[in-house]
DSSP file (Angstrom, degrees, kcal/mol; ACC not computed):
  #  RESIDUE AA STRUCTURE BP1 BP2  ACC     N-H-->O    O-->H-N    N-H-->O    O-->H-N    TCO  KAPPA ALPHA  PHI   PSI    X-CA   Y-CA   Z-CA
    1    1 A M              0   0    0      0, 0.0     2,-0.1     0, 0.0    22,-0.1   0.000 360.0 360.0 360.0 104.7    7.1   11.7  -23.4
    2    2 A P    >   -     0   0    0      0, 0.0     3,-0.7     0, 0.0     0, 0.0  -0.418 360.0-144.0 -72.6 146.2    8.6   15.2  -22.9
    3    3 A A  T 3  S+     0   0    0      1,-0.2     0, 0.0    -2,-0.1     0, 0.0   0.612  95.4  62.7 -82.6 -12.7   10.0   16.0  -19.5
    4    4 A F  T 3  S+     0   0    0      2,-0.0    -1,-0.2    17,-0.0     2,-0.0   0.148  71.1 145.0 -98.5  18.9    8.8   19.7  -19.7
    5    5 A R    <   -     0   0    0     -3,-0.7     2,-0.2     1,-0.1    25,-0.0  -0.305  51.6-115.7 -62.8 139.0    5.1   18.8  -19.9
    6    6 A V        -     0   0    0     24,-0.1     2,-0.5     1,-0.0    -1,-0.1  -0.543  18.2-143.9 -81.0 137.9    2.9   21.4  -18.1
    7    7 A V        -     0   0    0     -2,-0.2    23,-0.2    14,-0.0    22,-0.1  -0.900  20.6-130.3-100.7 126.0    0.9   20.3  -15.0
    8    8 A K        -     0   0    0     21,-2.2     2,-0.8    -2,-0.5    23,-0.0  -0.369  12.1-124.9 -72.3 152.8   -2.5   22.0  -14.8
    9    9 A N        +     0   0    0      1,-0.1    -1,-0.1    -2,-0.1    20,-0.0  -0.885  27.9 179.2 -97.7 105.9   -3.7   23.6  -11.6
   10   10 A L        -     0   0    0     -2,-0.8    -1,-0.1     2,-0.1    -2,-0.0   0.595  31.7-136.9 -84.7 -11.4   -7.0   22.0  -10.8
   11   11 A K        +     0   0    0      1,-0.2    -2,-0.1     4,-0.1    -1,-0.0   0.907  47.8 152.3  56.8  47.5   -7.5   24.0   -7.6
   12   12 A I    >   -     0   0    0      3,-0.2     3,-1.1    97,-0.1    -1,-0.2  -0.940  42.7-126.0-110.0 122.7   -8.7   21.0   -5.6
   13   13 A P  T 3  S+     0   0    0      0, 0.0     3,-0.1     0, 0.0     0, 0.0  -0.317  87.7  16.9 -68.5 151.5   -8.0   21.2   -1.8
   14   14 A D  T 3  S+     0   0    0      1,-0.1    99,-1.4    98,-0.1     2,-0.4   0.605 103.1 102.1  66.4  15.4   -6.2   18.3    0.0
   15   15 A V    <   -     0   0    0     -3,-1.1    -3,-0.2    97,-0.1    -1,-0.1  -0.986  55.2-157.9-132.1 124.4   -4.8   17.0   -3.3
   16   16 A D        -     0   0    0     -2,-0.4    95,-0.2    95,-0.4     3,-0.1  -0.736  30.3-105.2 -94.4 146.7   -1.2   17.5   -4.5
   17   17 A P        -     0   0    0      0, 0.0    -1,-0.1     0, 0.0    93,-0.1  -0.392  47.0 -96.0 -66.0 150.2   -0.3   17.2   -8.2
   18   18 A P        -     0   0    0      0, 0.0    66,-0.1     0, 0.0    65,-0.0  -0.307  19.6-140.0 -68.7 151.5    1.6   14.0   -9.1
   19   19 A K  S    S+     0   0    0     64,-0.2     2,-0.1    -3,-0.1    65,-0.1   0.761  82.0  74.7 -82.0 -26.4    5.4   14.1   -9.3
   20   20 A E  S    S-     0   0    0     63,-0.5     2,-0.4    62,-0.0    63,-0.1  -0.478  76.5-133.9 -84.1 158.5    5.5   11.9  -12.3
   21   21 A V        -     0   0    0     -2,-0.1     2,-0.3    61,-0.1    -2,-0.1  -0.931  24.6-173.8-112.4 136.6    4.6   13.0  -15.9
   22   22 A C        -     0   0    0     -2,-0.4     5,-0.0     2,-0.1   -17,-0.0  -0.823  30.3-142.2-126.5 167.1    2.4   10.8  -18.1
   23   23 A S        +     0   0    0     -2,-0.3    -1,-0.0   -22,-0.1    -2,-0.0   0.049  54.6 134.2-113.7  22.9    1.2   10.9  -21.6
   24   24 A D    >   -     0   0    0      1,-0.2     3,-1.3     2,-0.1     6,-0.2  -0.621  48.0-152.2 -74.4 121.8   -2.3    9.6  -20.9
   25   25 A P  T 3  S+     0   0    0      0, 0.0     7,-2.0     0, 0.0     8,-0.5   0.742  94.8  57.5 -68.2 -20.3   -4.9   11.7  -22.8
   26   26 A N  T 3  S+     0   0    0      5,-0.2    -2,-0.1     6,-0.1    53,-0.1   0.005  79.5 115.7 -97.5  28.2   -7.5   11.0  -20.1
   27   27 A C    <>  -     0   0    0     -3,-1.3     4,-1.7     1,-0.1     6,-0.7  -0.840  58.1-151.0 -94.9 130.2   -5.3   12.4  -17.3
   28   28 A P  T  4 S+     0   0    0      0, 0.0     7,-0.1     0, 0.0    -1,-0.1   0.745  96.0  44.5 -72.5 -20.1   -6.8   15.5  -15.6
   29   29 A W  T  4 S+     0   0    0    -22,-0.1   -21,-2.2     1,-0.0    80,-0.0   0.872 133.4  11.5 -88.9 -41.3   -3.3   16.8  -14.7
   30   30 A H  T  4 S+     0   0    0    -23,-0.2   -24,-0.1    -6,-0.2     2,-0.1   0.540 121.0  55.7-117.0 -11.6   -1.4   16.2  -18.0
   31   31 A G  S  < S-     0   0    0     -4,-1.7    -5,-0.2     2,-0.1   -23,-0.1  -0.032  92.6 -91.4-105.9-152.7   -4.1   15.4  -20.5
   32   32 A T  S    S+     0   0    0     -7,-2.0     2,-0.4     2,-0.1    -6,-0.1   0.311  75.5 122.7-110.3   6.2   -7.3   17.0  -21.9
   33   33 A L        -     0   0    0     -6,-0.7     2,-0.4    -8,-0.5    -2,-0.1  -0.570  50.4-148.2 -76.1 127.7   -9.9   15.5  -19.5
   34   34 A R        -     0   0    0     -2,-0.4     2,-0.6     2,-0.0    64,-0.5  -0.766   3.8-139.3 -98.5 140.8  -11.8   18.1  -17.6
   35   35 A V        +     0   0    0     -2,-0.4     2,-0.3    62,-0.1    62,-0.2  -0.872  35.0 155.0 -99.3 124.0  -13.2   17.6  -14.1
   36   36 A R        +     0   0    0     60,-2.4     2,-0.4    -2,-0.6    -2,-0.0  -0.989  40.3  24.1-145.7 151.7  -16.7   18.9  -13.4
   37   37 A G  S    S+     0   0    0     -2,-0.3     2,-0.1    58,-0.1    -2,-0.0  -0.786  99.8   6.6  99.7-140.2  -19.4   18.0  -11.0
   38   38 A V        -     0   0    0     -2,-0.4    58,-2.1    59,-0.1     2,-0.4  -0.456  51.8-147.6 -88.5 152.8  -18.9   16.4   -7.7
   39   39 A L  E     -A   95   0A   0     56,-0.2     2,-0.3    -2,-0.1    56,-0.2  -0.979  23.6-174.2-113.2 130.7  -15.7   15.5   -5.8
   40   40 A L  E     -A   94   0A   0     54,-2.8    54,-2.9    -2,-0.4     2,-0.4  -0.898  17.3-143.3-126.8 153.7  -15.9   12.3   -3.7
   41   41 A R  E     +A   93   0A   0     -2,-0.3    17,-0.3    52,-0.2     2,-0.3  -0.893  34.2 143.2-111.9 146.8  -13.6   10.6   -1.2
   42   42 A G  E     -A   92   0A   0     50,-2.0    50,-2.5    -2,-0.4     2,-0.4  -0.964  46.0 -95.9-165.8-179.7  -13.3    6.8   -0.9
   43   43 A V  E     -AB  91  56A   0     13,-1.9    13,-2.9    -2,-0.3     2,-0.3  -0.935  38.8-116.6-114.1 133.3  -11.2    3.8   -0.3
   44   44 A V  E     + B   0  55A   0     46,-2.5    45,-2.6    -2,-0.4    11,-0.2  -0.537  33.3 175.2 -70.6 125.1   -9.7    1.8   -3.2
   45   45 A E  E     +     0   0A   0      9,-3.5     2,-0.4     1,-0.3    -1,-0.2   0.864  65.5  13.5 -94.7 -50.3  -11.1   -1.7   -3.2
   46   46 A K  E     + B   0  54A   0      8,-1.0     8,-2.3    41,-0.1    -1,-0.3  -0.976  46.5 172.7-132.2 143.3   -9.7   -3.2   -6.4
   47   47 A A        +     0   0    0     -2,-0.4     6,-0.1     6,-0.2    39,-0.1  -0.270  43.3 119.1-139.5  49.5   -6.9   -2.1   -8.7
   48   48 A R        +     0   0    0      3,-0.0     5,-0.1     0, 0.0    -1,-0.1   0.811  52.8  81.9 -88.4 -32.2   -6.5   -5.1  -11.0
   49   49 A A  S    S-     0   0    0      3,-0.5     3,-0.2     1,-0.1     0, 0.0  -0.237  88.7-111.0 -72.9 165.8   -7.4   -3.5  -14.4
   50   50 A K  S    S+     0   0    0      1,-0.2    -1,-0.1     3,-0.0     3,-0.0   0.942 106.4   2.8 -65.6 -50.3   -4.8   -1.5  -16.3
   51   51 A R  S    S+     0   0    0     28,-0.0    29,-2.3     2,-0.0     2,-0.3  -0.069 116.5  82.2-129.8  33.8   -6.2    2.0  -15.9
   52   52 A M  E     - C   0  79A   0     27,-0.3    -3,-0.5    -3,-0.2     2,-0.3  -0.997  46.8-174.8-141.7 144.7   -9.3    1.5  -13.7
   53   53 A V  E     - C   0  78A   0     25,-2.5    25,-2.6    -2,-0.3     2,-0.5  -0.944  23.8-128.2-131.7 156.1   -9.9    1.1  -10.0
   54   54 A S  E     -BC  46  77A   0     -8,-2.3    -9,-3.5    -2,-0.3    -8,-1.0  -0.931  26.8-164.5-103.4 126.3  -13.0    0.4   -7.9
   55   55 A V  E     -BC  44  76A   0     21,-3.2    21,-3.1    -2,-0.5     2,-0.7  -0.937  13.2-143.8-116.1 130.9  -13.6    2.9   -5.1
   56   56 A R  E     -BC  43  75A   0    -13,-2.9   -13,-1.9    -2,-0.4     2,-0.6  -0.853  17.6-165.4 -94.4 115.0  -16.0    2.3   -2.1
   57   57 A H  E     - C   0  74A   0     17,-3.1    17,-2.2    -2,-0.7     2,-0.4  -0.903   3.3-163.5-103.8 119.5  -17.7    5.7   -1.2
   58   58 A E  E     + C   0  73A   0     -2,-0.6     2,-0.3   -17,-0.3    15,-0.2  -0.848  17.0 160.8-105.6 139.6  -19.4    5.7    2.2
   59   59 A Y  E     - C   0  72A   0     13,-2.8    13,-2.8    -2,-0.4     2,-0.4  -0.938  37.6-105.6-148.9 167.2  -22.0    8.3    3.1
   60   60 A L  E     - C   0  71A   0     -2,-0.3     2,-0.4    11,-0.2    11,-0.2  -0.844  27.3-163.3-101.7 136.5  -24.8    9.0    5.6
   61   61 A F  E     - C   0  70A   0      9,-2.8     9,-2.4    -2,-0.4     2,-0.6  -0.975  17.2-131.6-120.4 131.0  -28.4    8.8    4.5
   62   62 A F  E     - C   0  69A   0     -2,-0.4     2,-0.7     7,-0.2     7,-0.2  -0.720  15.2-153.3 -85.7 121.2  -31.2   10.3    6.6
   63   63 A D  E  >> - C   0  68A   0      5,-3.1     5,-1.4    -2,-0.6     4,-1.0  -0.850   3.5-163.6 -95.3 114.1  -34.2    7.9    7.0
   64   64 A K  T  45S+     0   0    0     -2,-0.7    -1,-0.2     1,-0.2     5,-0.0   0.854  84.0  59.1 -67.8 -35.0  -37.3    9.9    7.6
   65   65 A K  T  45S+     0   0    0      1,-0.2    -1,-0.2     2,-0.1    -2,-0.0   0.920 119.4  26.8 -62.6 -44.8  -39.4    7.0    9.0
   66   66 A Y  T  45S-     0   0    0      2,-0.2    -1,-0.2    -3,-0.1    -2,-0.2   0.445 102.2-130.2 -99.1  -1.5  -37.0    6.4   11.9
   67   67 A N  T  <5S+     0   0    0     -4,-1.0     2,-0.3     1,-0.2    -3,-0.2   0.904  71.1  95.1  56.2  47.8  -35.7   10.0   12.1
   68   68 A R  E   <S-C   63   0A   0     -5,-1.4    -5,-3.1    -7,-0.1     2,-0.3  -0.964  74.2 -97.5-156.2 170.0  -32.0    9.0   12.1
   69   69 A Y  E     -C   62   0A   0     -2,-0.3     2,-0.3    -7,-0.2    -7,-0.2  -0.657  28.9-165.3 -94.6 149.5  -29.1    8.5    9.8
   70   70 A E  E     -C   61   0A   0     -9,-2.4    -9,-2.8    -2,-0.3     2,-0.3  -0.980  24.4-113.1-131.6 148.5  -27.8    5.2    8.4
   71   71 A K  E     +C   60   0A   0     -2,-0.3     2,-0.3   -11,-0.2   -11,-0.2  -0.615  37.8 175.0 -80.1 135.4  -24.5    4.3    6.8
   72   72 A R  E     -C   59   0A   0    -13,-2.8   -13,-2.8    -2,-0.3     2,-0.3  -0.937   9.5-163.7-133.1 159.3  -24.6    3.5    3.1
   73   73 A S  E     -C   58   0A   0     -2,-0.3     2,-0.4   -15,-0.2   -15,-0.2  -0.977   3.6-163.3-143.2 157.4  -21.9    2.8    0.6
   74   74 A K  E     -C   57   0A   0    -17,-2.2   -17,-3.1    -2,-0.3     2,-0.5  -0.999  18.7-131.9-142.1 139.8  -21.6    2.7   -3.2
   75   75 A K  E     -C   56   0A   0     -2,-0.4     2,-0.4   -19,-0.2   -19,-0.2  -0.832  27.5-171.7 -94.6 126.7  -18.9    1.1   -5.4
   76   76 A I  E     -C   55   0A   0    -21,-3.1   -21,-3.2    -2,-0.5     2,-0.4  -0.963  18.0-138.4-122.4 132.5  -17.7    3.5   -8.1
   77   77 A H  E     -C   54   0A   0     26,-0.4    28,-0.8    -2,-0.4    29,-0.6  -0.763  28.4-176.1 -87.4 134.8  -15.4    2.7  -11.1
   78   78 A A  E     -Cd  53 106A   0    -25,-2.6   -25,-2.5    -2,-0.4     2,-0.3  -0.974  28.0-114.2-134.9 146.4  -12.8    5.4  -11.7
   79   79 A H  E     -Cd  52 107A   0     27,-2.7    29,-2.8    -2,-0.3   -27,-0.3  -0.609  26.7-152.1 -76.7 135.5  -10.1    5.9  -14.4
   80   80 A K        -     0   0    0    -29,-2.3    29,-0.1    -2,-0.3   -53,-0.1  -0.939  10.6-140.9-112.6 112.7   -6.6    5.8  -13.0
   81   81 A P    >   -     0   0    0      0, 0.0     3,-1.0     0, 0.0   -54,-0.0  -0.234  23.0-113.5 -65.8 162.3   -4.0    7.9  -14.9
   82   82 A D  T 3  S+     0   0    0      1,-0.2   -61,-0.1     3,-0.1   -62,-0.0   0.757 112.2  60.8 -68.0 -24.7   -0.5    6.5  -15.4
   83   83 A C  T 3  S+     0   0    0    -63,-0.1     2,-0.5   -59,-0.1   -63,-0.5   0.577  93.4  72.8 -82.7  -8.8    1.1    9.2  -13.2
   84   84 A I    <   -     0   0    0     -3,-1.0     2,-0.6   -66,-0.1    24,-0.1  -0.931  66.1-159.6-112.1 122.6   -0.9    8.2  -10.0
   85   85 A E        +     0   0    0     -2,-0.5     2,-0.3    26,-0.0    26,-0.1  -0.893  20.0 167.0-103.0 116.7    0.0    5.0   -8.2
   86   86 A V        -     0   0    0     -2,-0.6    -2,-0.0   -39,-0.1     6,-0.0  -0.943  14.7-165.9-128.0 151.7   -2.7    3.6   -5.9
   87   87 A R    >   -     0   0    0     -2,-0.3     3,-1.9   -43,-0.0   -43,-0.3  -0.861  43.4 -74.3-126.9 162.2   -3.1    0.3   -4.2
   88   88 A P  T 3  S+     0   0    0      0, 0.0   -43,-0.2     0, 0.0     3,-0.1  -0.375 119.8  33.0 -58.0 133.8   -6.1   -1.3   -2.5
   89   89 A G  T 3  S+     0   0    0    -45,-2.6     2,-0.2     1,-0.4   -44,-0.1   0.207  86.1 129.0 102.2 -13.1   -6.7    0.4    0.9
   90   90 A D    <   -     0   0    0     -3,-1.9   -46,-2.5   -46,-0.1     2,-0.6  -0.518  59.0-128.4 -75.7 141.8   -5.6    3.8   -0.2
   91   91 A K  E     +A   43   0A   0    -48,-0.2    21,-2.1    21,-0.2     2,-0.3  -0.820  38.9 178.7 -89.4 123.4   -7.9    6.8    0.5
   92   92 A V  E     -AE  42 111A   0    -50,-2.5   -50,-2.0    -2,-0.6     2,-0.5  -0.803  30.7-129.9-125.8 162.9   -8.3    8.7   -2.7
   93   93 A V  E     -AE  41 110A   0     17,-2.4    16,-2.9    -2,-0.3    17,-1.1  -0.966  28.0-170.6-110.0 127.4  -10.2   11.8   -4.1
   94   94 A I  E     -AE  40 108A   0    -54,-2.9   -54,-2.8    -2,-0.5     2,-0.3  -0.903   4.7-156.2-119.4 150.0  -12.2   11.2   -7.3
   95   95 A G  E     -AE  39 107A   0     12,-2.4    12,-2.2    -2,-0.3   -56,-0.2  -0.929  22.2-109.3-126.3 149.7  -13.8   13.7   -9.5
   96   96 A E  E     + E   0 106A   0    -58,-2.1   -60,-2.4    -2,-0.3     2,-0.2  -0.509  45.8 158.1 -76.3 142.4  -16.7   13.5  -12.0
   97   97 A C        -     0   0    0      8,-2.2   -62,-0.1   -62,-0.2     3,-0.1  -0.791  47.6 -58.7-145.6-172.7  -15.9   13.8  -15.6
   98   98 A R  S    S-     0   0    0    -64,-0.5     2,-0.3    -2,-0.2    -1,-0.1  -0.333  75.7 -76.8 -68.5 160.7  -17.3   12.9  -19.0
   99   99 A P        -     0   0    0      0, 0.0     6,-0.2     0, 0.0    -1,-0.1  -0.452  44.5-176.9 -63.5 121.8  -17.9    9.2  -19.6
  100  100 A V  S    S-     0   0    0      4,-2.4     2,-0.2    -2,-0.3     5,-0.2   0.809  71.3 -16.1 -86.3 -35.1  -14.6    7.5  -20.3
  101  101 A S  S    S-     0   0    0      3,-1.3    -1,-0.1     0, 0.0     0, 0.0  -0.779  92.9 -67.8-148.6-165.5  -16.3    4.1  -21.0
  102  102 A K  S    S+     0   0    0     -2,-0.2     3,-0.0     1,-0.2     0, 0.0   0.890 130.9  16.2 -62.5 -40.6  -19.6    2.4  -20.3
  103  103 A T  S    S+     0   0    0      1,-0.1     2,-0.7   -27,-0.0   -26,-0.4   0.517 106.4  90.6-111.2  -7.6  -19.2    2.3  -16.5
  104  104 A V        +     0   0    0      1,-0.1    -4,-2.4   -28,-0.1    -3,-1.3  -0.824  30.3 143.1-101.3 113.7  -16.4    4.8  -15.8
  105  105 A K        +     0   0    0    -28,-0.8    -8,-2.2    -2,-0.7     2,-0.3   0.189  58.8  66.2-129.7  12.5  -17.5    8.4  -15.2
  106  106 A F  E     -dE  78  96A   0    -29,-0.6   -27,-2.7   -10,-0.2     2,-0.4  -0.901  62.2-151.1-130.9 160.0  -15.0    9.4  -12.5
  107  107 A V  E     -dE  79  95A   0    -12,-2.2   -12,-2.4    -2,-0.3     2,-0.4  -0.992  24.5-114.1-133.5 142.0  -11.3    9.9  -12.5
  108  108 A V  E     - E   0  94A   0    -29,-2.8   -14,-0.2    -2,-0.4     3,-0.1  -0.622  27.6-176.7 -75.0 125.0   -8.7    9.5   -9.7
  109  109 A L  E     -     0   0A   0    -16,-2.9     2,-0.3    -2,-0.4   -15,-0.2   0.739  54.4 -66.0 -94.9 -27.7   -7.3   12.9   -8.8
  110  110 A G  E     - E   0  93A   0    -17,-1.1   -17,-2.4   -93,-0.1     2,-0.4  -0.922  60.0 -57.3 161.7 176.4   -4.8   11.8   -6.1
  111  111 A I  E     - E   0  92A   0     -2,-0.3   -95,-0.4   -19,-0.2   -19,-0.3  -0.703  59.9-113.0 -83.7 133.0   -4.3   10.2   -2.8
  112  112 A A        -     0   0    0    -21,-2.1   -21,-0.2    -2,-0.4     2,-0.2  -0.411  27.1-121.9 -69.8 136.4   -6.0   12.2    0.0
  113  113 A R              0   0    0    -99,-1.4    -1,-0.1    -2,-0.1    -3,-0.0  -0.504 360.0 360.0 -74.2 148.0   -3.7   13.9    2.5
  114  114 A R              0   0    0     -2,-0.2    -1,-0.1     0, 0.0    -2,-0.0   0.426 360.0 360.0 -95.5 360.0   -4.2   12.9    6.1
């Protein structure tokens, strides 16, 4: 793992690049994984797997019948690079990428600034 590894500029607001350097090929900062599509915010629910976390994404859905909004949430599996340390309860920003596995189609970009 070279110490002079280049960190890409992803141009994502409210996310700082990680201070650690990793050799994960599926890292958007140090590897070859490209982020395209939607960016979502959520709260980490589980971080038990080696390189995967479950993120709860909450959003508002407009119900036409009752003419009002309702809260909905969805659990999304995301790849966690080695250079980003997250724990359950952390607010993170995830980005859409190519399918990394059968259920993982998002990658953790970093912890959201408050």
